[in-house]
DRENDRENDO-856339 format. One record per residue (C-alpha): residue number from 0; x, y negated, z negated. Coordinates in steps of 0.001 Angstrom, whole numbers. Example, Ala and Ser with C-alpha at 12.3 -4.5 7.8 and 13.67 -1.06 7.14 Angstrom:
! DRENDRENDO-856339
REC   num         u         v         w
REC     0     12300      4500     -7800
REC     1     13670      1060     -7140
! end
This chain:
! DRENDRENDO-856339
REC   num         u         v         w
REC     0    -33159    -13523    -42865
REC     1    -32535    -15594    -40095
REC     2    -29067    -14899    -38169
REC     3    -26397    -16965    -38624
REC     4    -24341    -17347    -36039
REC     5    -20305    -18037    -36192
REC     6    -19024    -21354    -35482
REC     7    -16273    -21152    -32769
REC     8    -13370    -23169    -32739
REC     9    -13394    -25427    -29140
REC    10    -10102    -24019    -29153
REC    11    -11030    -20529    -29087
REC    12    -13400    -20742    -25640
REC    13    -10788    -22965    -23822
REC    14     -8452    -20516    -22095
REC    15    -11065    -18171    -21216
REC    16    -13061    -21187    -19421
REC    17     -9455    -22032    -17852
REC    18     -9064    -18713    -16842
REC    19    -12690    -17939    -15397
REC    20    -12490    -21560    -13474
REC    21     -9638    -20497    -11676
REC    22     -9406    -18496     -8149
REC    23     -7240    -16359     -6564
REC    24     -4656    -18189     -3422
REC    25     -6154    -14658     -1327
REC    26     -9875    -15791     -2208
REC    27     -9752    -19472     -2109
REC    28    -12551    -21113      -351
REC    29    -10673    -24611        22
REC    30     -8059    -22906      2115
REC    31     -7577    -23074      5460
REC    32     -5064    -21112      7109
REC    33     -3629    -22883     10266
REC    34     -1761    -20139     11559
REC    35       662    -17222     11121
REC    36      2522    -14649     12814
REC    37      4267    -11422     11337
REC    38      7849    -11172     13116
REC    39      8660     -7435     11420
REC    40      7594     -5505      8785
REC    41      9665     -7443      6140
REC    42      9373    -10978      7455
REC    43      6186    -12616      8374
REC    44      4804    -16566      7783
REC    45      1705    -18850      7468
REC    46      1279    -22564      7185
REC    47     -1947    -23232      5430
REC    48     -4236    -26252      4205
REC    49     -5986    -26836       728
REC    50     -6996    -29130     -1363
REC    51     -8599    -30010     -5033
REC    52     -8594    -26658     -6304
REC    53     -7376    -24433     -9483
REC    54     -6154    -21413     -8207
REC    55     -3885    -18718     -9562
REC    56     -1159    -17053     -6929
REC    57      -233    -13326     -7458
REC    58      2684    -11559     -5831
REC    59      2747     -8288     -5363
REC    60      3998     -6953     -2275
REC    61      6629     -9344     -1245
REC    62      8714    -12978     -2283
REC    63      7250    -15831     -1020
REC    64      8856    -19301       152
REC    65      7163    -22047       -33
REC    66      7358    -25934      1746
REC    67      5376    -28214      1155
REC    68      5397    -30081      4576
REC    69      2765    -33050      3677
REC    70       835    -33788       597
REC    71      1104    -32276     -2445
REC    72      1933    -35350     -4775
REC    73     -1124    -34409     -7147
REC    74      -679    -30897     -7093
REC    75       834    -29131    -10478
REC    76      1272    -25912    -12193
REC    77     -1025    -25482    -14990
REC    78      1092    -23183    -16796
REC    79      4284    -24342    -17179
REC    80      5512    -27977    -17146
REC    81      6257    -28099    -13262
REC    82      5962    -32128    -12846
REC    83      4107    -32943     -9249
REC    84      4665    -31800     -5336
REC    85      5738    -33585     -2792
REC    86      6567    -33392      1224
REC    87      9796    -31451      1140
REC    88      9683    -29962     -2360
REC    89     10154    -25848     -1964
REC    90      8609    -23378     -4172
REC    91     10573    -20046     -4639
REC    92      7686    -17226     -5771
REC    93      9499    -14064     -6632
REC    94      7452    -10430     -5816
REC    95      5507    -10162     -9260
REC    96      5640    -13484    -10530
REC    97      2065    -15110    -11656
REC    98      1735    -18831    -11477
REC    99     -1571    -21013    -11700
REC   100     -2009    -24461    -10090
REC   101     -3947    -27548     -9666
REC   102     -4449    -28499     -6236
REC   103     -4940    -32493     -5770
REC   104     -5611    -34455     -2322
REC   105     -5129    -32462       976
REC   106     -1755    -30568      1435
REC   107      -249    -28676      4394
REC   108      2737    -26021      3336
REC   109      4371    -23093      4897
REC   110      4881    -19953      3586
REC   111      8018    -17246      4796
REC   112      7013    -13912      2807
REC   113     10037    -11117      3116
REC   114     10899     -8082      1108
REC   115     13282     -7711     -1230
REC   116     14929     -5009       373
REC   117     15360     -7447      3542
REC   118     17499    -10033      1541
REC   119     19123     -7862      -793
REC   120     20336     -6006      3224
REC   121     20851     -9457      4534
REC   122     22842    -10524      1433
REC   123     25068     -7901      1532
REC   124     25639     -8287      5276
REC   125     26576    -12056      5518
REC   126     28264    -12759      1987
REC   127     29438     -8905       595
REC   128     26889     -9067     -2365
REC   129     26264     -5831     -4074
REC   130     22245     -5586     -3606
REC   131     22304     -4421     -7529
REC   132     23555     -8311     -8581
REC   133     21030     -9821     -6588
REC   134     17785    -11442     -8806
REC   135     16251    -14432     -7479
REC   136     14739    -16866    -10020
REC   137     11619    -18535     -9482
REC   138     11696    -22008     -8395
REC   139      9675    -25137     -8755
REC   140      9484    -27792     -6722
REC   141     12945    -28108     -5763
REC   142     14667    -29684     -3173
REC   143     17283    -28316      -554
REC   144     17583    -30898      2650
REC   145     19012    -28034      5041
REC   146     16704    -25503      4475
REC   147     13928    -28393      4778
REC   148     15136    -29191      8256
REC   149     15021    -25700      9586
REC   150     11555    -25309      8515
REC   151     11025    -28441     10081
REC   152     13049    -29044     12937
REC   153     12913    -25249     13863
REC   154      9989    -22977     12967
REC   155      7378    -25731     12653
REC   156      8091    -26729     16423
REC   157      7844    -23180     17497
REC   158      4979    -21566     19265
REC   159      4057    -18698     17330
REC   160      1990    -17369     19371
REC   161      4256    -17052     22191
REC   162      6247    -13593     22351
REC   163      9304    -16041     23914
REC   164      9763    -17033     20800
REC   165     10069    -14035     18473
REC   166     13749    -13691     18579
REC   167     14636    -17035     18086
REC   168     11971    -17295     15161
REC   169     13780    -14487     13707
REC   170     17180    -15976     13958
REC   171     15523    -18843     12285
REC   172     14049    -17283      9654
REC   173     17501    -15316      8995
REC   174     19193    -18866      8534
REC   175     16699    -19819      6196
REC   176     17311    -17268      4176
REC   177     21011    -17326      4155
REC   178     20372    -21121      3567
REC   179     18257    -20488       631
REC   180     20548    -18035      -845
REC   181     23598    -20612      -373
REC   182     22085    -23834     -1656
REC   183     18684    -23162     -4124
REC   184     20638    -22239     -6944
REC   185     20027    -18195     -6629
REC   186     21160    -16284     -9285
REC   187     23202    -13458     -9763
REC   188     23337    -10836    -12574
REC   189     26940    -11387    -14266
REC   190     26256     -7678    -16057
REC   191     28563     -4727    -15224
REC   192     26440     -2875    -12615
REC   193     24949       744    -12971
REC   194     24419      3138    -10841
REC   195     24826      3474     -6861
REC   196     28097      4916     -5162
REC   197     31460      3451     -5551
REC   198     32279      1532     -2614
REC   199     34728      3995     -1019
REC   200     32053      6454      -931
REC   201     29654      3996       337
REC   202     32347      3125      3254
REC   203     32766      6916      3883
REC   204     29137      7726      4205
REC   205     28412      4052      6652
REC   206     31386      4880      8580
REC   207     30223      8273      9204
REC   208     26921      7877     10143
REC   209     28186      4730     12466
REC   210     30479      7544     14224
REC   211     27521      9981     14565
REC   212     24259      7841     15053
REC   213     23851      9576     18666
REC   214     23078     12791     17207
REC   215     20780     14217     14393
REC   216     22517     13529     11008
REC   217     21547     15605      8315
REC   218     20983     14551      4944
REC   219     22710     17476      3307
REC   220     25674     16591      5822
REC   221     25910     13047      3538
REC   222     25334     14201       689
REC   223     28933     16872       893
REC   224     30117     13730      1699
REC   225     29629     11917     -1119
REC   226     29804     15506     -3867
REC   227     26193     14828     -4902
REC   228     23085     16551     -4704
REC   229     21070     15201     -1940
REC   230     18522     13482     -4484
REC   231     21260     12245     -6588
REC   232     23108     10821     -3312
REC   233     19191      9681     -1890
REC   234     18678      7277     -5034
REC   235     22229      5981     -5405
REC   236     22502      5510     -2165
REC   237     19535      3161     -2116
REC   238     20952       926     -5398
REC   239     24466       584     -3097
REC   240     22429      -412       105
REC   241     19366     -1212      -684
REC   242     17854      1016      1889
REC   243     17518      4541      2004
REC   244     20258      6725      4626
REC   245     17050      7459      6452
REC   246     16419      3398      7362
REC   247     20566      2545      7718
REC   248     20365      5186     10176
REC   249     17613      4066     11852
REC   250     19237       280     11774
REC   251     22577      1584     13159
REC   252     20349      3251     16416
REC   253     18050        50     16767
REC   254     21404     -2042     16981
REC   255     23179       104     19624
REC   256     20025       478     21544
REC   257     19758     -3525     21689
REC   258     23186     -3114     22775
REC   259     22606     -1328     25454
REC   260     19773     -3022     26650
REC   261     21807     -6117     26742
REC   262     24730     -4844     28613
REC   263     23583     -1899     30915
REC   264     21464     -1112     33353
REC   265     20543      2646     31943
REC   266     16507      3549     31504
REC   267     14719      3295     28462
REC   268     14048      7215     28204
REC   269     18049      7134     28879
REC   270     18770      4609     25967
REC   271     16793      6727     23385
REC   272     18477      9738     23972
REC   273     21783      8105     23602
REC   274     21084      6536     20678
REC   275     19986      9683     19154
REC   276     15906      9052     19144
REC   277     13864     12079     20342
REC   278     12160     10127     23363
REC   279     11565      6819     24616
REC   280      8408      6663     22299
REC   281     10100      7576     19871
REC   282     12502      4893     20197
REC   283      9847      2241     20963
REC   284      7237      2888     17650
REC   285     10502      2240     15391
REC   286     12098      -575     17474
REC   287      8646     -2680     17622
REC   288      9000     -1823     13246
REC   289     11777     -3094     13144
REC   290     12408     -5749     15633
REC   291      8591     -7144     16014
REC   292      8459     -6613     19810
REC   293      8832     -3786     22020
REC   294     11848     -2656     23805
REC   295     10528     -3630     27180
REC   296     10311     -7125     25643
REC   297     13256     -7457     24348
REC   298     15205     -6655     27379
REC   299     13256     -9099     29340
REC   300     13789    -11834     27061
REC   301     17682    -10731     26209
REC   302     18120     -9977     29976
REC   303     15667    -12137     32167
! end
């Protein structure tokens, strides 16, 4: 008996063909990385060029704020009704989001990558926004003149290879994130927040760490202040402050070390001990991680 092959509707195979023809942004053969730099573990930049390709972009580590520097007129998303790109258009792609794109003629764009915790800590510091209330929306081809100016006139013109511009670039990056929060319709959850420490307990614990940063602070001390078990205290502190108690204390020590380097003549070894670090090497390792440059480089750039 002859084999009868089932007849497939063309629509049944259109979607699989579309998906398999797309290439991951990370593996794109047409993508050219013109330059890139990492400011800290939480902040990095990249400047790309690409053209005529079908791509999908998946965020699995950090948020991405992208600006079209040139071109993009024929570029559009294939998974949603997006319109087309153009110079000055922003796309905000939150962590864990996925988007599919059809690229047209040659375009250049800059990506700012930033961690969720970093943005929440910045929002708390600048706007007193509870980290539990901040939620980034997905934005495609939006405009913001102020943020674009910071991209073009500050970041695009900086020498990314020079350590001399490092601190200025980090400051501009923070200003860009603040501008994004202010001007790009970033949404905040309106539902009552759950979990976390009360404002009174948060202030009590933070003030305690500010006053005792120079010595070893035990988790049990902080948990006792909050009248919680160590496990629940750590979990609730992270919800309220977008960082662990250990990270918060470390940030205090780093800021104090930066102040000492700018205003005094103490040796690096003495500053390390005065700020609660075990030794100079211990301070240097975490300083480079959070600030992006070594303590000696920081002193040279800020004092001369």
